[in-house]
PLY file of the C-alpha trace (Angstrom):
ply
format ascii 1.0
element vertex 314
property float x
property float y
property float z
element edge 313
property int vertex1
property int vertex2
end_header
-34.08 -27.60 4.14
-32.98 -31.04 5.37
-34.14 -34.51 4.36
-34.74 -36.78 7.35
-34.32 -40.57 7.27
-34.46 -43.28 9.89
-31.51 -45.67 9.84
-29.37 -48.05 11.91
-26.10 -46.75 13.31
-23.42 -49.38 13.94
-21.48 -48.61 17.10
-19.43 -51.83 17.00
-19.73 -55.23 15.31
-23.11 -56.60 16.35
-24.04 -53.40 18.18
-26.35 -50.90 16.50
-29.20 -48.54 17.28
-31.93 -46.60 15.51
-30.90 -43.09 14.50
-32.22 -40.17 12.52
-30.13 -39.03 9.57
-30.49 -35.38 8.60
-29.18 -34.68 5.11
-28.92 -31.19 3.65
-30.80 -31.02 0.36
-30.44 -28.71 -2.62
-30.45 -25.76 -2.97
-29.49 -25.41 0.70
-26.50 -27.71 0.24
-25.07 -25.05 -2.06
-25.66 -22.25 0.45
-22.51 -21.71 2.55
-24.47 -19.91 5.30
-26.97 -22.77 5.66
-24.27 -25.45 5.58
-22.37 -23.52 8.24
-25.49 -23.36 10.43
-26.11 -27.09 9.87
-22.56 -28.01 10.84
-22.76 -25.63 13.79
-25.72 -27.65 15.08
-23.65 -30.79 14.74
-20.59 -29.40 16.54
-22.65 -27.97 19.37
-24.82 -31.05 19.78
-21.87 -33.46 19.73
-20.62 -31.73 22.87
-23.89 -32.16 24.75
-24.66 -35.35 26.63
-27.79 -35.18 28.78
-30.97 -37.21 29.15
-33.10 -34.20 28.20
-31.20 -33.38 24.99
-31.36 -35.34 21.73
-27.91 -36.87 21.32
-25.85 -36.47 18.14
-23.60 -39.42 17.29
-21.84 -38.36 14.10
-21.75 -35.75 11.35
-19.74 -35.07 8.24
-19.72 -35.04 4.46
-20.07 -37.99 2.07
-19.73 -37.43 -1.68
-20.54 -33.75 -1.30
-23.58 -34.32 0.94
-23.57 -33.13 4.54
-25.25 -35.35 7.12
-26.04 -35.52 10.83
-26.70 -38.80 12.69
-28.75 -38.24 15.83
-30.74 -40.12 18.44
-34.09 -41.54 17.33
-36.80 -40.49 19.78
-39.78 -42.80 19.48
-42.50 -40.26 20.11
-43.86 -36.93 18.91
-42.93 -33.24 18.92
-44.67 -31.34 21.70
-46.46 -29.32 19.01
-48.17 -32.53 17.83
-49.03 -33.43 21.43
-50.78 -30.07 21.84
-52.70 -30.41 18.57
-53.82 -33.97 19.33
-54.82 -33.00 22.87
-57.14 -30.31 21.55
-58.64 -32.70 18.99
-59.46 -35.09 21.84
-61.11 -32.41 23.96
-58.19 -31.42 26.17
-57.96 -27.64 25.70
-54.80 -27.38 27.81
-52.66 -29.71 29.87
-53.29 -30.09 33.60
-50.94 -27.84 35.53
-48.79 -30.55 37.19
-48.23 -32.26 33.84
-47.30 -28.99 32.11
-44.97 -28.01 34.94
-43.27 -31.41 34.99
-42.70 -31.29 31.26
-41.13 -27.83 31.21
-39.09 -28.75 34.26
-37.40 -31.42 32.13
-36.79 -28.90 29.33
-35.07 -26.64 31.87
-32.76 -29.47 32.91
-31.58 -29.86 29.33
-31.18 -26.12 28.91
-29.10 -25.80 32.07
-26.76 -28.52 30.84
-26.27 -26.66 27.55
-25.90 -23.27 29.22
-23.13 -24.47 31.53
-20.93 -26.26 28.96
-17.27 -25.26 28.73
-14.62 -25.63 26.05
-11.46 -27.74 26.30
-9.71 -24.95 28.21
-12.51 -24.63 30.75
-13.95 -21.40 29.38
-17.77 -21.08 29.43
-19.21 -21.51 25.93
-22.12 -19.21 26.69
-24.37 -21.49 24.65
-27.93 -20.28 24.06
-30.50 -22.44 22.24
-32.39 -19.43 20.82
-35.30 -21.51 19.47
-37.06 -23.25 22.38
-40.56 -24.05 21.11
-43.00 -26.99 21.00
-41.55 -28.01 17.62
-38.14 -28.49 19.22
-39.27 -30.42 22.28
-39.72 -34.15 21.67
-41.85 -36.34 23.94
-41.27 -40.08 23.73
-44.06 -42.61 24.11
-42.37 -43.60 27.37
-42.76 -40.06 28.72
-39.21 -38.82 28.17
-38.73 -35.15 27.30
-35.85 -34.14 25.02
-34.78 -30.79 23.61
-33.70 -30.87 19.97
-32.52 -28.69 17.09
-29.59 -26.57 18.13
-29.35 -25.42 14.50
-29.57 -21.73 15.40
-27.89 -22.05 18.78
-24.93 -19.79 19.31
-21.79 -20.25 21.36
-20.05 -17.03 22.33
-16.68 -18.51 21.44
-17.76 -19.58 17.94
-16.61 -17.83 14.77
-20.11 -16.98 13.51
-20.36 -13.16 13.48
-23.75 -13.32 11.73
-25.30 -14.65 14.95
-24.19 -11.71 17.04
-26.45 -8.79 17.88
-28.19 -7.42 14.82
-29.70 -10.65 13.46
-33.12 -12.01 14.48
-33.51 -15.80 14.36
-36.17 -18.15 15.67
-39.96 -18.48 15.44
-41.40 -15.03 16.11
-44.14 -16.25 18.49
-41.41 -17.68 20.76
-38.93 -14.80 20.59
-37.75 -13.12 23.77
-37.95 -9.30 23.98
-34.22 -9.01 23.40
-34.48 -11.21 20.30
-37.08 -8.89 18.78
-34.54 -6.09 19.18
-31.74 -8.25 17.72
-29.69 -7.83 20.90
-27.06 -10.24 22.18
-28.66 -13.10 24.12
-27.85 -15.10 27.25
-29.32 -18.04 29.15
-32.19 -15.91 30.46
-33.43 -15.57 26.89
-34.01 -19.33 26.86
-35.70 -19.04 30.26
-38.16 -16.63 28.66
-39.00 -18.95 25.77
-39.34 -21.91 28.14
-41.84 -19.70 29.97
-43.74 -19.16 26.72
-43.94 -22.93 26.25
-45.21 -23.37 29.81
-47.81 -20.64 29.25
-49.04 -22.46 26.13
-49.24 -25.82 27.89
-51.18 -24.33 30.80
-53.65 -22.29 28.76
-53.77 -23.74 25.27
-53.03 -20.21 24.05
-49.97 -18.01 23.62
-49.16 -14.88 25.61
-49.26 -12.89 22.36
-51.13 -13.70 19.17
-51.53 -12.02 15.78
-49.39 -11.21 12.75
-45.62 -11.15 12.99
-45.22 -7.37 13.24
-47.87 -6.95 15.95
-46.58 -9.92 17.94
-42.97 -8.75 17.90
-44.00 -5.24 18.91
-46.02 -6.54 21.87
-43.21 -8.86 22.95
-40.71 -6.01 22.79
-42.94 -3.89 25.04
-43.88 -6.70 27.44
-47.56 -6.47 26.49
-48.48 -10.08 27.26
-51.88 -11.52 28.10
-51.83 -12.87 31.69
-52.20 -16.66 31.92
-55.10 -16.44 34.38
-57.10 -14.42 31.84
-57.37 -17.59 29.75
-57.62 -20.05 32.66
-58.96 -18.22 35.75
-58.64 -21.30 37.97
-54.85 -21.48 37.57
-53.00 -21.52 40.88
-51.86 -17.97 41.69
-48.38 -19.06 42.74
-47.90 -20.85 39.41
-49.11 -17.78 37.50
-46.46 -15.80 39.39
-43.74 -18.24 38.28
-44.84 -17.95 34.66
-44.93 -14.16 34.91
-41.42 -14.07 36.34
-40.08 -16.24 33.52
-41.76 -13.88 31.04
-40.51 -10.66 32.61
-39.60 -7.96 30.11
-36.27 -7.19 31.76
-33.81 -10.07 31.94
-32.78 -9.07 35.45
-36.36 -9.67 36.61
-36.46 -13.26 35.33
-35.09 -16.40 36.91
-31.32 -16.12 36.86
-30.87 -19.45 35.07
-32.75 -22.42 33.66
-31.73 -24.30 36.80
-33.28 -21.57 38.96
-36.53 -21.86 36.96
-36.40 -25.66 37.19
-36.00 -25.56 40.97
-38.95 -23.19 41.33
-41.12 -25.51 39.23
-39.97 -28.53 41.24
-40.88 -26.77 44.48
-44.32 -25.92 43.10
-44.88 -29.57 42.20
-43.71 -30.75 45.61
-46.10 -28.43 47.46
-49.08 -28.21 45.10
-49.17 -31.67 43.49
-47.07 -34.06 45.58
-49.18 -37.10 44.63
-49.34 -36.44 40.89
-48.22 -39.72 39.24
-44.88 -39.60 37.46
-46.29 -41.97 34.82
-48.97 -39.50 33.70
-47.06 -38.23 30.65
-46.48 -41.78 29.40
-50.17 -42.61 29.81
-51.13 -39.36 28.07
-48.95 -40.25 25.08
-50.54 -43.70 24.93
-54.03 -42.20 25.04
-53.31 -39.49 22.47
-51.45 -41.68 19.99
-53.08 -45.04 20.57
-53.68 -45.69 16.87
-50.09 -44.84 15.90
-48.77 -47.16 18.59
-51.07 -50.00 17.54
-49.98 -49.65 13.90
-46.38 -49.94 15.10
-47.24 -53.12 16.99
-47.26 -51.56 20.46
-50.50 -51.82 22.39
-50.49 -49.00 24.97
-51.48 -49.97 28.48
-53.69 -47.20 29.76
-54.98 -47.68 33.33
-58.65 -47.12 34.05
-57.63 -44.62 36.73
-55.95 -42.48 34.07
-58.99 -42.61 31.81
-61.15 -41.46 34.71
-58.78 -38.55 35.22
-58.96 -37.69 31.51
-62.76 -37.58 31.77
-62.40 -34.97 34.51
-59.88 -32.94 32.48
-62.08 -32.94 29.37
-65.27 -32.22 31.32
-66.89 -35.52 30.39
-67.24 -36.63 34.00
0 1
1 2
2 3
3 4
4 5
5 6
6 7
7 8
8 9
9 10
10 11
11 12
12 13
13 14
14 15
15 16
16 17
17 18
18 19
19 20
20 21
21 22
22 23
23 24
24 25
25 26
26 27
27 28
28 29
29 30
30 31
31 32
32 33
33 34
34 35
35 36
36 37
37 38
38 39
39 40
40 41
41 42
42 43
43 44
44 45
45 46
46 47
47 48
48 49
49 50
50 51
51 52
52 53
53 54
54 55
55 56
56 57
57 58
58 59
59 60
60 61
61 62
62 63
63 64
64 65
65 66
66 67
67 68
68 69
69 70
70 71
71 72
72 73
73 74
74 75
75 76
76 77
77 78
78 79
79 80
80 81
81 82
82 83
83 84
84 85
85 86
86 87
87 88
88 89
89 90
90 91
91 92
92 93
93 94
94 95
95 96
96 97
97 98
98 99
99 100
100 101
101 102
102 103
103 104
104 105
105 106
106 107
107 108
108 109
109 110
110 111
111 112
112 113
113 114
114 115
115 116
116 117
117 118
118 119
119 120
120 121
121 122
122 123
123 124
124 125
125 126
126 127
127 128
128 129
129 130
130 131
131 132
132 133
133 134
134 135
135 136
136 137
137 138
138 139
139 140
140 141
141 142
142 143
143 144
144 145
145 146
146 147
147 148
148 149
149 150
150 151
151 152
152 153
153 154
154 155
155 156
156 157
157 158
158 159
159 160
160 161
161 162
162 163
163 164
164 165
165 166
166 167
167 168
168 169
169 170
170 171
171 172
172 173
173 174
174 175
175 176
176 177
177 178
178 179
179 180
180 181
181 182
182 183
183 184
184 185
185 186
186 187
187 188
188 189
189 190
190 191
191 192
192 193
193 194
194 195
195 196
196 197
197 198
198 199
199 200
200 201
201 202
202 203
203 204
204 205
205 206
206 207
207 208
208 209
209 210
210 211
211 212
212 213
213 214
214 215
215 216
216 217
217 218
218 219
219 220
220 221
221 222
222 223
223 224
224 225
225 226
226 227
227 228
228 229
229 230
230 231
231 232
232 233
233 234
234 235
235 236
236 237
237 238
238 239
239 240
240 241
241 242
242 243
243 244
244 245
245 246
246 247
247 248
248 249
249 250
250 251
251 252
252 253
253 254
254 255
255 256
256 257
257 258
258 259
259 260
260 261
261 262
262 263
263 264
264 265
265 266
266 267
267 268
268 269
269 270
270 271
271 272
272 273
273 274
274 275
275 276
276 277
277 278
278 279
279 280
280 281
281 282
282 283
283 284
284 285
285 286
286 287
287 288
288 289
289 290
290 291
291 292
292 293
293 294
294 295
295 296
296 297
297 298
298 299
299 300
300 301
301 302
302 303
303 304
304 305
305 306
306 307
307 308
308 309
309 310
310 311
311 312
312 313
């Protein structure tokens, strides 16, 4: 749908930075609906400035080609992190690491959810597609939410994104999305909960073909997290269950509310968990990629001992 290039973006004479250029390719460039969605991502993202959101610097049209210039995140999508973890014997992430990661996602979501227009009116922005593919993890351990391509602001002029249209990856749809209902911030809370569930268990709360999955999501027929990982802390399982509640009113009221609950869990259940763990994990998982790029990861022996415990090799 879009061709992606890495480039240098000149901010001022002698000042530049690495960026990603997204360019709409044919036949999508000839599709007004797709171009509108692409430009919608650009407009929305240009108005977001937060450490947990991939920044967009510029967008427009050059010689009939639409482009988007965005922040280069030197790292990997969370989906790749999960796949590589399993290949290296880590069936699921340790709970404090998973919680800390989703906590950062919630910070970015809250920023987006609370944006206002020039007149101070809430935009009512909803990402609609929170998933491991759209969460980027840098080699330094930063967590950034990307791809607002199907996000929807309530004040926008895009009637096709109102109730009646289902968008997003079906595994990560909220119950209200499966019914093509109007969404709000709590819909993103739900999908952030799905991501947390997957990090904690290495599985998804529902699995199967699209029709069966959407039916189970719509009815709230989810597999409990502790069924996959019995040793999960009960209070953490309760937080995940609340985020995944069928009724929106039973979920956390906002991404910030979810983030605070996760932060409290970390403070009480894992107060000594090193903040550098995610960076070390990225170095361990993608050591070869980093070496090829000329960056030798520094992985402490203490972290490798911890990995041996996580993978059952100790």
